[in-house]
N, C-alpha and C positions, 0 to 999 in steps of 0.2 A: 767535365758538363760540357759541352759547346756555348761559347759563348758566343759564335758567329752574330747568331739570329738574336739573342740577346743584348746585342749593343746596338746591332741595327733597329731593333725595335726602341729602346731607349731614347738612341742616340740622334734621330731620326723622323719618328714618325708619331714622339707617344712620349706628352708632357703628365708628366705622374702627380705634378703640385698642381697643375689646373685643375686636373681632373676629379680634387677634393675640394675646390675649389668655388667648385659650378653646380647646378642641378643638382642630380642625385647624390653625390659624391661627397656633399657637403653632409647627408645624412649616413654616412660613414662614419664621415673626421667625426662627428657629431654625436656618435655612440660610442667611436674606439673611444675618442675622449672619457663620455661616461667607465666605460669597462674601466679605462687604466685608471681612474684614478681614488674609484672604490678601495684598488687596491694599493697603491703607492701611499708610505710614508715619505709628511714633510723632507722639503731640500734632500728626496735624494741625489745619487751618483747615477744618471740614466747612459747604456749603452745601446746606442740607437743603429741596431744593426739589418742594415739597407734602407739606412735610413735615405737617402731619395736625395731629395732637394735641400727635404730639412722642413719639410711641411709636418711632421709632432715635435721636431726639435722646436718649434717656433712660440707652441704654446705650452708644451714643457718646461719652455726659460722665463713664460709668463708665470708660470704657472713657480717658479721659483727653484728649481731642478736643475741642477749640473748637468749638459747631454757633452755626451762625444759619439759623433757621429762616426760610421764605416760604412762605405759604400763600395760597390765593385765595378761601379761606371767613376773615372774621372772627374767628366762631364759632370756629374753630381755634384762631388767633392767639391768645383772648385763652385757652381751653384751655390751650393748651401753657403757655403766660405763666403760667399763674396753678397749675400745676402746678412747671415748672424754671424759671421766672423768679429766684427769689432765688440759683440758680446762678452764680458769677460769669463761667462760660467758654458761658456760654448768650444767646440774644438771640435777638426773632422782630419780622415785619413779615410785615402782610398786602400780599400782590405777585404776580404773573402771570408767569410762566414765558417767554415768548416778548418779556420787556423788565425786564429783572430791578431791582429798585433798589437796586443795589451796582457799583463797583469796576472796572474791568477786573484781571487780574491777581491776583487781593485775595484766591484760598481755593485751601486744595491738593487740594481734593479739592468735586465735587458731583456732589448726588445730584437721580436723577430717578424719585423712583418717585411715581407717578404721575400727572404732565403727559401722559407720554406717553398715555394711554389715555383722557382726555380732554378730545386736540384730534382732531378726526373730520379737517381736513384736514390731508393729506402738511406743505403749505408752512408752517401753525403748529406741526408736529413739528418742521419743519426749525428754523423759527427760535428751539423750547424748545434744541435742542442745539445751533444756534452760539452764542444765550445760555451756555451754560455755558462753551461754546468759549470767551467773550469772559471767562469773570469766572473760570475758571481759568489757576493760575500754567503756564510754559513744560513740558512734561513731565508735567504734574500728572492726576487722574484722572477722569473723568466716569463714575459708571456707573448705569444705566438701568433700569427692570421694566417692562414688557409682560405688555400679556392672550394668551394662546396664542390664535390662532383657530380652537382649538377646543372652548376651554373650558366654553362657554352648551351644544355637543351634549353633553359627560363630565358637564357637573352635571344636566343635564337626566335623564340614565339614572342616574349614584346618586341622585337627589333623585325619581324618578319626574316631573320634572315636564313629560320629553318625552311624557308621555302626555293633554295637555290640549293640545290646537291650538293657541290662541297665542305658549303658548312654541313649540312646532313650527313657528308662521312667524319667532321672531326666528333660530331655529339655522338657518333656509334661505339669509335674510339676513348675519348672517353667516358661515355658510359660503361664501357668494357674494360679498360685499362686504366683510365688514371691520367694517365698520358697525352695533352693537348701538341698537339701541332699544325702549326698553318703551312703548307705549303705554297701557299698562291701569294702567305707576306699584306694578303689584304691586311691593311693595320685595322679596320671594324673587327677583325678575330681573335684580336692579341695572339702571342708571339708562342713561342715551348712553353710548354707549364707542365706541373703534374697538380691533379686538381681532388683534395684530398675526398676521403668517407666522411663522415663528424668523427665516428667510433675510434679511423687511425687517427687523427691527430692528439688526438691524448694516450695513443695507446703509442707514442714515437718517445712524445716527454717520461715517461713512465720507462720506458725500454731507457732511456739514456739514464737511470736513475731519479728522475725529480719525482718528487709529488705532485699530482694536479690535484687544486682549487675547484675551477672549474674549467668546463666547454660551453661554451655562448655563443649563438649567432649571432651576430653583427647586424643586422639591414632588415631582416624578415621578407616579408612578400613586398613590403611598400618601396622594395629599390626596382619590385619589374614593376610598378604600375607610375607608366613617365612622365602624367599629370598632375600627378605629386608633387614633383620637384617644387613649384609655386607653393606651397602647403609650409615649406622655411623662412617664407618671409613673410608671413605673418601671424597670426591666434592661433590658426590650425599648426602650428610646427610644437609646439608639446602635445594634442595628440599625436602626431606623427612618429614621435620618439618614442612614446606608448605603446604604442602598438608592436614598435618590436624589441622593449623591453617588456611585455607582456608574456610574450612566447619566446623567449632569448636562449632560456633552460629546457622545453621541451620536445624529449628527443624523439617525439614522433616527426615535426615539422623542424627539425632544426637546417638540414641538411634544403631546404629552402633559403636559407639566406644565402648569398653571393659569397660573404665573408664568414667563416667561423675564426673562434679565439680562444685557444686553449689559455690559463696563467696556472701555472707550477710556480713550487718552493722547491729549493737543494734544500740539501741534508744540514743539519745541523749539526757538526759533529761533539 
């Protein structure tokens, strides 16, 4: 995995924390909270792999869980520690999802929110899944997120990028191979990543020896309708969330969601 583009993207042009706290990024955050909360047991020990600057760790701590954050970007870990380090149930360190710096069976839940779409090779993604299985307790949860194979196509339509030849070329490659590459380094067009077919995310979990509970779409169609962002600030919020919830498990529209989540459990020995 070449980290050059990844480090450039997250260190210089992209603020994941603000993305999830503004605009329709808040829909993603709210839906992730819904999905995770319906599976987590109270007072869980959570390993937040690829946890960035701690946007998920923050609400997990508020919910009463203990969180250890691991992220590949030292700047992310430093910022998360600055923001949450005073909390007695929070710790963080730099680490790679494929070789986690934690003992076997030491967490009740592992979150993989980010690593899978920055690991282009399937062997590397399976290594991350297997590491999650290693460090979670028997019967524990592994909850992973991926970007939909069709995300760049829909983003291109929603924001008119598709009319630019360079972006159109990226979309055609995404659809054909799942491999998203941005040689222009235009910050609007993301960085090197892998975009999953909906069924492939669950298949990876199964191949890593986990039992899949569910695969769901996170945001649904609403994410692509930018004028709806204001609905999250008024009494339309619940209707917007319900629009995502109603079709979250419908196979025929899973790929419409920009993000997918698979929830799996480790074997009980």
